[in-house]
LONU-957215 format. One record per residue (C-alpha): residue number from 1; residue in one letter; x, y, z. Coordinates in steps of 0.2 Angstrom, whole numbers, plus 2048, in hexadecimal, padded with zeros to 3 digits. Layout:
N
<atom NUM,'A',<X,Y,Z>>
...
***
This chain:
345
<atom 1,'M',<800,800,800>>
<atom 2,'E',<806,811,7FC>>
<atom 3,'P',<80C,81B,80B>>
<atom 4,'W',<801,82A,807>>
<atom 5,'L',<7F2,81F,807>>
<atom 6,'S',<7F7,817,818>>
<atom 7,'A',<7F9,828,81F>>
<atom 8,'V',<7E8,82E,81A>>
<atom 9,'L',<7E0,81E,821>>
<atom 10,'I',<7EA,820,831>>
<atom 11,'V',<7E3,832,834>>
<atom 12,'A',<7D2,82D,82F>>
<atom 13,'V',<7D1,81E,83A>>
<atom 14,'S',<7D8,828,849>>
<atom 15,'L',<7CA,834,847>>
<atom 16,'L',<7BD,827,847>>
<atom 17,'I',<7C4,81F,856>>
<atom 18,'D',<7C3,82F,85F>>
<atom 19,'R',<7B1,832,85A>>
<atom 20,'F',<7A9,821,85C>>
<atom 21,'V',<7B5,819,869>>
<atom 22,'G',<7BB,827,873>>
<atom 23,'E',<7C8,827,881>>
<atom 24,'L',<7CF,818,889>>
<atom 25,'P',<7CB,815,89C>>
<atom 26,'N',<7D6,820,8A6>>
<atom 27,'R',<7E0,812,8AD>>
<atom 28,'Y',<7E6,80C,89C>>
<atom 29,'H',<7E8,81D,894>>
<atom 30,'L',<7F9,823,88E>>
<atom 31,'L',<7F8,833,897>>
<atom 32,'R',<7F5,82A,8A7>>
<atom 33,'W',<804,820,8A4>>
<atom 34,'I',<80F,82F,8A0>>
<atom 35,'G',<808,838,8AF>>
<atom 36,'N',<80C,829,8BA>>
<atom 37,'V',<81E,82A,8B4>>
<atom 38,'V',<81F,83C,8B7>>
<atom 39,'D',<819,83B,8C8>>
<atom 40,'F',<826,82D,8CC>>
<atom 41,'L',<834,839,8C6>>
<atom 42,'D',<82C,847,8CF>>
<atom 43,'G',<82D,83E,8E0>>
<atom 44,'R',<840,83B,8DE>>
<atom 45,'V',<845,84D,8DC>>
<atom 46,'R',<84B,853,8ED>>
<atom 47,'N',<855,863,8EA>>
<atom 48,'R',<849,86E,8E0>>
<atom 49,'A',<853,87E,8E2>>
<atom 50,'S',<863,878,8DA>>
<atom 51,'G',<869,87F,8CA>>
<atom 52,'M',<869,86D,8C3>>
<atom 53,'T',<856,86B,8C6>>
<atom 54,'R',<853,872,8B4>>
<atom 55,'V',<85E,865,8AD>>
<atom 56,'I',<855,858,8B7>>
<atom 57,'G',<845,85F,8AF>>
<atom 58,'F',<84C,85D,89E>>
<atom 59,'L',<852,84C,8A1>>
<atom 60,'S',<842,847,8A8>>
<atom 61,'Y',<839,84C,899>>
<atom 62,'A',<845,843,88E>>
<atom 63,'A',<843,833,898>>
<atom 64,'V',<830,834,897>>
<atom 65,'F',<830,838,885>>
<atom 66,'L',<83D,82A,880>>
<atom 67,'M',<834,81D,88B>>
<atom 68,'F',<823,81E,883>>
<atom 69,'W',<82A,823,871>>
<atom 70,'F',<835,814,870>>
<atom 71,'A',<828,808,876>>
<atom 72,'M',<81A,80E,86B>>
<atom 73,'M',<825,810,85C>>
<atom 74,'L',<82C,7FE,85E>>
<atom 75,'I',<81A,7F7,85F>>
<atom 76,'C',<816,800,84F>>
<atom 77,'S',<826,7F9,847>>
<atom 78,'L',<823,7E7,84C>>
<atom 79,'V',<811,7E7,846>>
<atom 80,'R',<816,7EE,835>>
<atom 81,'N',<825,7E3,832>>
<atom 82,'G',<820,7D4,83B>>
<atom 83,'L',<810,7D0,831>>
<atom 84,'G',<817,7D5,820>>
<atom 85,'Q',<818,7C4,819>>
<atom 86,'Y',<805,7C3,817>>
<atom 87,'Q',<801,7CC,807>>
<atom 88,'W',<7F2,7CE,7FC>>
<atom 89,'E',<7EB,7DA,7EF>>
<atom 90,'V',<7DA,7E2,7F1>>
<atom 91,'V',<7D2,7ED,7E3>>
<atom 92,'G',<7E3,7EF,7DC>>
<atom 93,'I',<7EC,7F4,7EC>>
<atom 94,'S',<7F9,7E9,7F2>>
<atom 95,'M',<7FA,7E8,805>>
<atom 96,'T',<801,7DD,813>>
<atom 97,'L',<7F8,7D8,824>>
<atom 98,'G',<806,7E2,82C>>
<atom 99,'E',<801,7F2,823>>
<atom 100,'I',<7EF,7F0,827>>
<atom 101,'M',<7F2,7EC,83A>>
<atom 102,'W',<7FF,7FA,83A>>
<atom 103,'I',<7F2,807,834>>
<atom 104,'F',<7E6,802,842>>
<atom 105,'V',<7F4,801,850>>
<atom 106,'L',<7FC,812,84A>>
<atom 107,'A',<7EB,81A,849>>
<atom 108,'F',<7E7,814,85B>>
<atom 109,'M',<7F7,81B,862>>
<atom 110,'F',<7F5,82B,859>>
<atom 111,'K',<7E4,82D,85F>>
<atom 112,'I',<7E9,82B,872>>
<atom 113,'T',<7F4,83B,86F>>
<atom 114,'F',<7E5,846,86A>>
<atom 115,'A',<7D3,849,86F>>
<atom 116,'V',<7C6,851,864>>
<atom 117,'F',<7B6,84B,86A>>
<atom 118,'S',<7B9,848,87C>>
<atom 119,'F',<7B3,858,883>>
<atom 120,'R',<7A1,855,87F>>
<atom 121,'K',<7A2,846,88A>>
<atom 122,'H',<7A9,851,899>>
<atom 123,'C',<79E,860,896>>
<atom 124,'K',<78D,858,892>>
<atom 125,'P',<78A,853,8A4>>
<atom 126,'I',<78E,865,8A9>>
<atom 127,'E',<781,86B,89C>>
<atom 128,'D',<774,860,8A3>>
<atom 129,'D',<777,866,8B5>>
<atom 130,'L',<776,878,8B0>>
<atom 131,'A',<766,874,8A6>>
<atom 132,'Y',<75E,86D,8B5>>
<atom 133,'G',<764,87B,8C0>>
<atom 134,'D',<770,870,8CB>>
<atom 135,'I',<77E,87D,8CC>>
<atom 136,'P',<787,874,8DA>>
<atom 137,'A',<788,864,8D0>>
<atom 138,'A',<78E,86E,8C1>>
<atom 139,'R',<79C,876,8CB>>
<atom 140,'G',<7A2,865,8D1>>
<atom 141,'K',<7A3,85E,8C0>>
<atom 142,'V',<7AB,86E,8B8>>
<atom 143,'Q',<7B9,86D,8C6>>
<atom 144,'M',<7BF,85D,8BD>>
<atom 145,'I',<7C3,866,8AD>>
<atom 146,'V',<7CA,877,8B3>>
<atom 147,'S',<7D7,87C,8C0>>
<atom 148,'R',<7CE,88B,8C8>>
<atom 149,'D',<7C3,88A,8D8>>
<atom 150,'T',<7B1,887,8D1>>
<atom 151,'G',<7A9,889,8E2>>
<atom 152,'G',<7A0,899,8DF>>
<atom 153,'L',<79E,899,8CC>>
<atom 154,'D',<78C,89D,8C6>>
<atom 155,'K',<784,896,8B6>>
<atom 156,'E',<78D,8A2,8AA>>
<atom 157,'H',<79E,89F,8B1>>
<atom 158,'I',<79C,88C,8B1>>
<atom 159,'S',<797,88D,89F>>
<atom 160,'S',<7A6,899,89C>>
<atom 161,'A',<7B2,88D,8A5>>
<atom 162,'C',<7AC,87F,899>>
<atom 163,'C',<7AE,889,889>>
<atom 164,'E',<7BF,88F,88F>>
<atom 165,'T',<7C5,87E,892>>
<atom 166,'I',<7BE,877,882>>
<atom 167,'S',<7C5,885,877>>
<atom 168,'E',<7D6,885,87F>>
<atom 169,'N',<7D8,873,87C>>
<atom 170,'L',<7D5,875,869>>
<atom 171,'V',<7E7,878,868>>
<atom 172,'D',<7EE,86D,877>>
<atom 173,'S',<7E3,85E,873>>
<atom 174,'A',<7E0,85F,860>>
<atom 175,'I',<7EA,86A,855>>
<atom 176,'S',<7FB,869,85D>>
<atom 177,'P',<7FC,856,85F>>
<atom 178,'T',<7F5,853,84E>>
<atom 179,'F',<800,860,846>>
<atom 180,'Y',<810,858,84D>>
<atom 181,'F',<80A,847,848>>
<atom 182,'G',<808,84D,836>>
<atom 183,'L',<819,854,836>>
<atom 184,'L',<823,847,840>>
<atom 185,'G',<817,838,842>>
<atom 186,'L',<814,830,853>>
<atom 187,'T',<825,838,858>>
<atom 188,'G',<81E,849,857>>
<atom 189,'A',<80D,845,860>>
<atom 190,'I',<816,83D,86E>>
<atom 191,'M',<823,84B,86F>>
<atom 192,'F',<814,858,871>>
<atom 193,'R',<80A,84D,87D>>
<atom 194,'C',<818,84A,889>>
<atom 195,'A',<81C,85D,889>>
<atom 196,'N',<80A,862,88B>>
<atom 197,'L',<806,856,899>>
<atom 198,'M',<817,85A,8A3>>
<atom 199,'D',<813,86C,8A1>>
<atom 200,'A',<802,869,8A9>>
<atom 201,'M',<809,85F,8B7>>
<atom 202,'W',<819,869,8BA>>
<atom 203,'G',<817,87A,8B2>>
<atom 204,'Y',<813,884,8C2>>
<atom 205,'L',<81C,893,8C7>>
<atom 206,'N',<820,88E,8D9>>
<atom 207,'D',<82E,888,8E3>>
<atom 208,'K',<82A,876,8DF>>
<atom 209,'Y',<829,876,8CC>>
<atom 210,'A',<830,887,8C6>>
<atom 211,'R',<841,87F,8C2>>
<atom 212,'L',<83C,86D,8BF>>
<atom 213,'G',<82E,871,8B3>>
<atom 214,'F',<837,87F,8AA>>
<atom 215,'F',<83C,874,89B>>
<atom 216,'A',<82B,86C,898>>
<atom 217,'A',<822,87D,89A>>
<atom 218,'R',<82D,886,88E>>
<atom 219,'F',<82D,877,881>>
<atom 220,'D',<81A,876,882>>
<atom 221,'D',<819,889,87F>>
<atom 222,'I',<825,887,870>>
<atom 223,'L',<81C,878,868>>
<atom 224,'G',<80B,881,86B>>
<atom 225,'Y',<811,891,864>>
<atom 226,'P',<80E,88E,851>>
<atom 227,'T',<7FE,883,854>>
<atom 228,'A',<7F6,890,85F>>
<atom 229,'R',<7F9,89E,853>>
<atom 230,'I',<7F1,894,844>>
<atom 231,'S',<7E2,88F,84E>>
<atom 232,'P',<7D8,89F,84B>>
<atom 233,'L',<7D9,89C,838>>
<atom 234,'F',<7D1,88A,83A>>
<atom 235,'V',<7C4,891,847>>
<atom 236,'S',<7BF,89E,83A>>
<atom 237,'M',<7BE,891,82C>>
<atom 238,'A',<7B3,886,837>>
<atom 239,'A',<7A9,894,83C>>
<atom 240,'W',<7A5,899,82A>>
<atom 241,'M',<7A1,887,825>>
<atom 242,'F',<795,884,834>>
<atom 243,'G',<78C,894,837>>
<atom 244,'Y',<796,89D,844>>
<atom 245,'D',<79C,8AE,843>>
<atom 246,'H',<7AD,8AD,839>>
<atom 247,'K',<7B0,8BF,836>>
<atom 248,'G',<7BD,8C7,840>>
<atom 249,'V',<7C3,8B7,849>>
<atom 250,'I',<7D5,8B9,845>>
<atom 251,'A',<7D5,8CB,849>>
<atom 252,'A',<7CD,8C8,85A>>
<atom 253,'A',<7DA,8BB,85E>>
<atom 254,'K',<7E8,8C7,85A>>
<atom 255,'E',<7E0,8D4,865>>
<atom 256,'E',<7DC,8CA,874>>
<atom 257,'H',<7E7,8BB,875>>
<atom 258,'S',<7F3,8C2,881>>
<atom 259,'K',<7E6,8C3,88F>>
<atom 260,'T',<7E9,8B1,895>>
<atom 261,'P',<7F9,8AD,8A0>>
<atom 262,'S',<7FE,8A0,893>>
<atom 263,'P',<806,8A6,883>>
<atom 264,'N',<7FC,89A,878>>
<atom 265,'S',<7EB,897,880>>
<atom 266,'G',<7E4,8A8,87C>>
<atom 267,'W',<7E4,8A5,869>>
<atom 268,'P',<7D7,897,868>>
<atom 269,'M',<7CD,89D,877>>
<atom 270,'V',<7CA,8AF,86F>>
<atom 271,'S',<7C7,8A7,85E>>
<atom 272,'V',<7B9,89C,864>>
<atom 273,'A',<7B2,8A9,86F>>
<atom 274,'H',<7B1,8B5,861>>
<atom 275,'A',<7AA,8A8,855>>
<atom 276,'M',<79C,8A4,862>>
<atom 277,'G',<799,8B6,866>>
<atom 278,'I',<79C,8B4,879>>
<atom 279,'S',<7A7,8BA,886>>
<atom 280,'M',<7B2,8AE,891>>
<atom 281,'E',<7B7,8B3,8A3>>
<atom 282,'K',<7C2,8AC,8B0>>
<atom 283,'E',<7BF,8B7,8BE>>
<atom 284,'G',<7CE,8C2,8C3>>
<atom 285,'V',<7D8,8BC,8B4>>
<atom 286,'Y',<7D0,8C0,8A3>>
<atom 287,'V',<7C1,8C4,89A>>
<atom 288,'M',<7C2,8C1,887>>
<atom 289,'G',<7B5,8C3,879>>
<atom 290,'K',<7A8,8D0,876>>
<atom 291,'G',<797,8C8,879>>
<atom 292,'D',<78D,8C2,888>>
<atom 293,'M',<793,8B4,894>>
<atom 294,'P',<78F,8A3,88D>>
<atom 295,'S',<77F,89A,891>>
<atom 296,'V',<77D,887,893>>
<atom 297,'D',<779,885,881>>
<atom 298,'D',<78A,88D,87C>>
<atom 299,'I',<793,87E,884>>
<atom 300,'S',<78D,873,876>>
<atom 301,'R',<790,880,869>>
<atom 302,'C',<7A2,882,86F>>
<atom 303,'Y',<7A6,870,86E>>
<atom 304,'R',<79E,86D,85D>>
<atom 305,'L',<7A8,87C,856>>
<atom 306,'V',<7B8,875,85E>>
<atom 307,'E',<7B5,864,857>>
<atom 308,'R',<7B1,86A,846>>
<atom 309,'T',<7C1,875,846>>
<atom 310,'S',<7CB,866,84C>>
<atom 311,'V',<7C5,85B,83E>>
<atom 312,'L',<7C7,868,831>>
<atom 313,'F',<7D9,86B,837>>
<atom 314,'M',<7DD,858,836>>
<atom 315,'I',<7D6,857,824>>
<atom 316,'I',<7DE,866,81D>>
<atom 317,'V',<7EF,865,827>>
<atom 318,'T',<7F2,855,830>>
<atom 319,'M',<7ED,849,822>>
<atom 320,'P',<7F7,850,814>>
<atom 321,'L',<806,855,81F>>
<atom 322,'F',<807,843,826>>
<atom 323,'A',<804,83C,814>>
<atom 324,'F',<813,845,80D>>
<atom 325,'I',<81F,847,81B>>
<atom 326,'G',<81A,83F,82C>>
<atom 327,'I',<817,82D,826>>
<atom 328,'Q',<829,82D,81E>>
<atom 329,'I',<830,832,82E>>
<atom 330,'Q',<825,826,838>>
<atom 331,'I',<82B,817,82D>>
<atom 332,'T',<83D,81C,82D>>
<atom 333,'V',<83E,81E,840>>
<atom 334,'E',<834,80D,842>>
<atom 335,'D',<841,804,838>>
<atom 336,'A',<84F,80C,841>>
<atom 337,'I',<847,807,852>>
<atom 338,'L',<844,7F6,84C>>
<atom 339,'G',<857,7F4,847>>
<atom 340,'L',<85C,7FC,858>>
<atom 341,'A',<851,7F0,862>>
<atom 342,'G',<859,7E1,858>>
<atom 343,'V',<86A,7E7,85C>>
<atom 344,'M',<865,7E9,86F>>
<atom 345,'I',<85E,7D7,86F>>
***
């Protein structure tokens, strides 16, 4: 099978898995395993004031990345090469059992590095609570997806917290991992996911993590820099295609993106707020957008817009990028790892 055709199928299958199968149970999820390793390393750092702590932070990232990258790439390589002797032809396309299984295995591994449709699962129960007027229950559920204190939030600010989280994760959960997958194959997706998760766990400006999390936080900012800044273009395109307000999305993002503490999160958040005609507010931190605070109905409007933007990005950017660049890197690295594993054994 031609590599470009395999690439298209891998991206398409990964999206179908995300939409119709969803996330693995937490105990089996890649992010949980990475998080467990990060916690293990965290517990073994004693002197956090040392100048070497930044070096330890970098080495920790390298160790976590290499561990999961090597294991996942080796599995892909063994599947593709180990079943290559079984070959047949279907509708003029020559393929092996290894190629077919490899497409599904790589699609699955790619899928666990991104999430497009997961936020409807997290936010639908919050919508239901708000619709029934059960504010305390909604506060408890929204606390699971945001880091702020939700104890005193009213209906509008709960809805805003949902919309903020969904729109911010347009870049962190969808555009960034799929972009780097398209560019570098599974290597790129794992590289971003490790940096993003370690930033979430260690990227705090306090005595405990200011040095240890320095590399992960900066690397996550660097990786997210280009993807955050192209996100308004795709929000605008999706808004135009699906009946949201597409005019002025990019201009609004340029004007208001700096309101968030993060250098990257403001770009998708402002874009989505403008396209939906709402404001988003984190009390005491920022207010972005020009419209009213979001209502309960705006939560579903938000995740639909973000889902459509993500799918559009994957079709326009990820799929062709992976078909012409990423898959060649994926195959080359897989073969090199298989050779290295053979030498080691």
